C-alpha positions in Angstrom: -11.3 -22.6 20.4 -8.6 -23.6 17.9 -10.6 -22.0 15.1 -10.5 -18.7 16.9 -6.8 -19.0 17.5 -6.2 -19.8 13.9 -8.3 -16.8 12.8 -6.4 -14.5 15.2 -3.1 -15.9 14.0 -4.0 -15.2 10.4 -5.4 -11.7 11.4 -2.2 -10.8 13.1 0.0 -12.1 10.3 -2.1 -10.2 7.7 -1.9 -7.0 9.8 1.9 -7.3 10.2 2.3 -7.9 6.4 0.1 -4.9 5.7 2.2 -2.7 8.0 5.4 -4.0 6.4 4.1 -3.3 2.9 3.0 0.2 3.9 6.4 1.0 5.2 8.1 -0.4 2.1 5.7 1.5 -0.2 6.4 4.8 1.7 10.1 4.3 1.5 9.9 3.7 -2.2 7.9 6.8 -2.8 10.2 8.8 -0.6 13.2 7.6 -2.6 11.5 8.4 -5.9 10.6 11.8 -4.6 14.2 12.5 -3.6 15.3 11.8 -7.1 12.5 13.6 -9.0 9.5 15.2 -7.5 7.7 15.3 -10.9 8.2 11.6 -11.6 7.1 10.6 -8.1 3.9 12.6 -8.6 3.5 10.9 -12.0 3.9 7.5 -10.4 1.3 8.2 -7.7 -1.2 9.7 -10.2 -0.8 7.2 -13.1 -4.0 5.3 -13.7 -3.7 1.6 -13.8 -6.1 0.0 -16.4 -5.8 -3.5 -14.9 -7.4 -2.2 -11.7 -10.1 -0.1 -13.3 -8.1 3.0 -14.0 -7.6 3.7 -10.3 -4.4 5.5 -9.2 -1.9 4.4 -6.5 -2.9 7.6 -4.6 -6.6 6.6 -4.6 -5.7 3.2 -3.2 -3.6 4.8 -0.5 -6.4 7.2 0.5 -9.0 4.5 0.5 -6.9 2.3 2.7 -6.5 5.0 5.3 -10.2 5.8 5.5 
């Protein structure tokens, strides 16, 4: 029983951290967009070689599916 409780605690903690990160990322992109639409788009569409040339937008879309 304690193993299940531990798993659920970790699951809920991870889920909360994931939601917090999503809200922070959204706020950052919104702030960038307010300053410069073009640069915000560049930020979202820039390929990151460290992660196999995937873009931030691709990560966001994959996460939502």
